[in-house]
C-alpha positions as CSV (number, residue, x, y, z in Angstrom):
1,M,101.8,81.8,50.3
2,K,103.4,78.4,50.1
3,P,107.3,78.5,50.0
4,S,107.2,76.9,46.5
5,V,105.0,79.7,45.2
6,Y,107.6,82.3,46.4
7,A,110.4,80.2,44.8
8,V,108.6,80.3,41.4
9,E,107.8,84.0,41.7
10,A,111.4,84.8,42.7
11,E,112.6,83.1,39.5
12,V,110.2,84.8,37.1
13,E,109.3,88.2,38.5
14,A,111.9,90.1,36.5
15,T,110.7,88.9,33.1
16,H,107.3,87.2,33.3
17,W,104.6,89.0,31.2
18,W,102.3,89.5,34.2
19,F,104.9,91.2,36.4
20,A,106.3,93.2,33.4
21,G,102.9,94.6,32.5
22,R,102.0,95.4,36.1
23,K,105.3,97.4,36.4
24,I,104.3,99.5,33.4
25,L,100.9,100.2,34.9
26,F,102.3,100.9,38.4
27,E,105.0,103.3,37.0
28,K,102.3,105.3,35.2
29,I,100.0,105.4,38.2
30,I,102.8,106.4,40.6
31,R,104.0,109.2,38.2
32,D,100.5,110.4,37.9
33,T,100.3,110.9,41.6
34,G,103.1,113.4,41.4
35,T,104.9,111.9,44.4
36,A,108.4,113.2,44.8
37,T,111.2,110.6,45.0
38,H,112.7,111.7,48.3
39,P,109.9,111.3,50.9
40,P,109.5,107.8,52.5
41,V,107.6,105.1,50.6
42,L,106.2,101.8,51.9
43,D,105.6,98.6,49.9
44,V,103.3,96.4,51.9
45,G,103.5,92.7,51.0
46,T,106.7,92.8,49.0
47,G,106.6,89.2,47.9
48,T,109.9,88.6,46.1
49,G,110.5,92.2,45.3
50,S,108.8,93.2,42.0
51,N,107.6,96.6,43.4
52,L,111.0,97.3,45.2
53,R,112.7,96.7,41.8
54,L,110.4,99.2,40.2
55,L,110.7,101.9,42.9
56,K,114.5,101.6,42.7
57,K,114.4,102.0,38.9
58,M,112.2,105.1,39.3
59,G,114.7,106.7,41.6
60,F,112.9,106.5,45.0
61,G,115.6,106.7,47.6
62,D,113.7,106.1,50.9
63,V,111.8,102.8,50.4
64,T,110.8,100.3,53.1
65,G,109.3,97.0,52.4
66,V,107.1,94.8,54.7
67,D,106.3,91.2,54.4
68,K,105.2,88.5,56.9
69,S,107.1,85.7,55.1
70,E,110.8,85.0,55.9
71,D,111.0,83.4,52.4
72,A,110.0,86.7,50.8
73,I,112.4,88.7,52.9
74,R,115.2,86.3,52.0
75,F,114.6,86.5,48.3
76,C,114.5,90.4,48.4
77,A,117.8,90.4,50.3
78,E,119.4,88.0,47.9
79,K,118.5,90.4,45.0
80,G,119.8,93.4,46.8
81,L,116.4,95.2,46.7
82,G,116.6,97.1,50.0
83,E,115.3,96.9,53.5
84,V,112.3,94.6,54.1
85,K,110.9,94.3,57.7
86,Q,109.0,91.3,58.9
87,A,105.6,92.4,60.0
88,D,101.9,91.9,59.6
89,V,100.0,94.5,57.5
90,G,97.4,94.6,60.3
91,D,100.1,95.8,62.8
92,L,102.6,97.9,61.0
93,P,105.7,98.9,63.0
94,F,105.8,102.5,61.9
95,A,104.7,105.9,63.2
96,S,101.4,107.4,62.1
97,D,101.4,109.9,59.2
98,H,104.9,108.8,58.0
99,F,104.8,107.6,54.4
100,Q,103.9,109.8,51.4
101,L,103.2,106.8,49.2
102,V,102.1,103.3,50.2
103,L,101.8,100.4,47.7
104,A,99.5,97.6,48.7
105,T,99.4,95.5,45.6
106,D,97.8,92.1,45.8
107,I,97.9,91.9,49.6
108,I,94.5,92.8,50.9
109,E,93.0,89.6,49.6
110,H,95.4,87.6,51.8
111,V,94.5,89.2,55.2
112,E,91.7,90.5,57.4
113,E,90.5,93.4,55.4
114,A,89.5,96.1,57.9
115,P,92.6,96.1,60.2
116,A,94.9,96.1,57.2
117,L,93.2,99.1,55.5
118,K,93.1,101.0,58.8
119,E,96.8,100.4,59.4
120,I,97.7,101.6,55.9
121,F,95.6,104.7,56.4
122,R,97.3,105.3,59.8
123,V,100.9,105.2,58.5
124,L,100.1,107.3,55.4
125,A,100.8,111.0,55.6
126,P,98.0,113.5,55.2
127,G,97.8,114.2,51.5
128,G,99.6,111.0,50.7
129,T,98.5,108.3,48.2
130,A,97.9,104.6,48.5
131,V,97.9,102.3,45.5
132,F,95.9,99.1,45.8
133,T,95.4,96.1,43.5
134,V,93.3,93.1,44.3
135,P,92.1,90.1,42.2
136,A,88.6,90.5,40.7
137,F,85.5,88.3,40.5
138,Q,84.9,85.2,42.6
139,M,84.1,83.3,39.4
140,L,87.8,83.5,38.5
141,W,88.8,81.6,41.7
142,G,91.4,79.0,40.7
143,L,94.6,77.2,41.6
144,Q,96.6,80.4,42.1
145,D,94.1,81.7,44.7
146,E,94.5,78.5,46.6
147,L,98.3,78.3,46.4
148,S,98.5,82.0,47.4
149,H,96.1,81.5,50.3
150,H,93.7,84.1,49.1
151,K,90.7,84.8,51.3
152,R,88.5,86.4,48.6
153,R,88.3,88.1,45.2
154,Y,86.5,91.4,44.7
155,T,84.2,93.4,42.5
156,K,85.2,97.0,42.0
157,R,82.3,98.2,44.2
158,Q,83.3,95.8,47.1
159,I,86.9,97.0,47.3
160,E,85.8,100.7,46.8
161,L,83.5,100.4,49.8
162,A,86.1,98.8,52.0
163,I,88.7,101.4,51.2
164,K,86.3,104.3,51.7
165,S,85.3,102.7,55.1
166,A,88.9,103.0,56.2
167,G,88.8,106.8,55.6
168,F,90.3,107.1,52.2
169,R,89.1,109.3,49.3
170,I,89.0,107.4,46.1
171,I,90.9,109.1,43.3
172,N,90.8,106.5,40.5
173,R,89.6,102.9,40.1
174,F,89.3,100.5,37.2
175,Y,89.6,96.9,36.2
176,F,92.6,95.8,34.2
177,N,93.9,92.6,32.6
178,Y,90.5,92.6,30.8
179,L,91.7,91.2,27.4
180,L,92.8,87.9,29.0
181,F,89.7,87.5,31.2
182,P,88.1,84.8,29.0
183,P,91.2,82.7,28.4
184,I,92.2,82.9,32.1
185,W,88.7,81.9,33.2
186,A,88.8,78.9,30.7
187,A,92.3,77.8,31.7
188,R,91.3,77.7,35.4
189,Q,88.3,75.6,34.6
190,V,90.6,73.1,32.7
191,I,93.1,73.0,35.5
192,R,90.3,72.3,38.0
193,L,88.6,69.7,35.9
194,L,91.8,67.8,35.0
195,N,93.2,68.3,38.5
196,I,96.5,69.5,37.0
197,K,99.2,69.9,39.7
198,L,101.4,73.0,39.5
199,E,103.6,74.9,42.0
200,S,102.2,78.1,40.5
201,E,100.2,79.2,37.5
202,N,103.3,81.3,36.5
203,Q,104.9,78.0,35.4
204,I,102.4,77.9,32.4
205,N,104.8,79.8,30.1
206,T,107.3,79.5,27.3
207,P,109.5,82.2,25.7
208,W,107.1,82.7,22.8
209,I,104.0,82.7,25.0
210,N,105.7,85.2,27.2
211,R,106.6,87.5,24.3
212,M,103.0,87.3,23.0
213,L,101.3,87.9,26.3
214,T,103.8,90.7,27.2
215,A,102.8,92.6,24.2
216,L,99.1,92.0,24.8
217,F,99.3,92.9,28.5
218,H,101.2,96.1,27.7
219,F,98.3,97.1,25.4
220,D,95.9,96.1,28.1
221,V,97.4,98.2,30.9
222,W,97.9,101.2,28.5
223,T,94.2,101.2,27.6
224,A,92.5,100.0,30.8
225,P,92.8,103.4,32.7
226,R,91.4,105.2,29.7
227,L,88.6,102.7,28.7
228,K,87.6,101.7,32.2
229,P,86.4,98.3,31.1
230,P,83.5,96.7,33.0
231,F,85.5,93.6,33.9
232,G,89.1,92.4,34.3
233,V,91.2,89.8,36.2
234,S,92.4,92.6,38.6
235,I,91.3,95.9,40.1
236,M,93.4,99.0,40.6
237,V,92.3,101.6,43.2
238,V,94.2,104.8,43.9
239,A,93.2,106.6,47.1
240,Q,94.3,109.5,49.2
241,K,94.4,110.4,52.9
242,Q,92.9,113.8,53.0
243,E,94.5,116.7,54.9
244,G,92.9,117.2,58.3
245,F,90.8,114.0,58.1
246,Q,90.1,112.4,61.4
247,E,91.2,108.7,61.6
248,P,88.2,106.4,62.0
249,R,87.9,104.9,65.4
């Protein structure tokens, strides 16, 4: 991502409606996996530390972050959010079968897909869980995708097939942020047509908008795993590395 995007994210990630709602969803998903808080956990593509903040709050004691960006690592360090190594997700500097839980939230769309998924599979312990999120539907491509240097957006079937091809067993998958799908699509068309210049879409916010969207998004992430809507702005996939499974060559 551009340094300016990291700067905006670092400023808002603790309170912005999108980050706040995701944390609620991620906490529920992580708790549902039954992962104990003492085995090692990896957050791939830490950004400015939203997941690290959540894992710390949940009581996980052995958490490592990875990001390719020096800016991201610096922001995490300034916030006191723990160890973040500089590395590429396609070449992780860890032993095989090491982590019981790996979070790869909004990272796969930035990188070469197959090497990244194979590396996540490699470092995950047998029986361990990987949690993925990716942006959905190419029709939603907009300014934030360009600023964040995304390579693609996905349908649920596309990301499922990619994750399965890396050797994982899919446990759960669903679209979320479905209630805001129409207004986000419309807003991105307006930004494109009017050529509006922003450092990040996260700047489109005010205190009252943030309160309203926080409440709406909280309802969204509470209902999405139950309703399994046919569309959404993002996709959640929970996958497992099966015991005794041979790593694909």
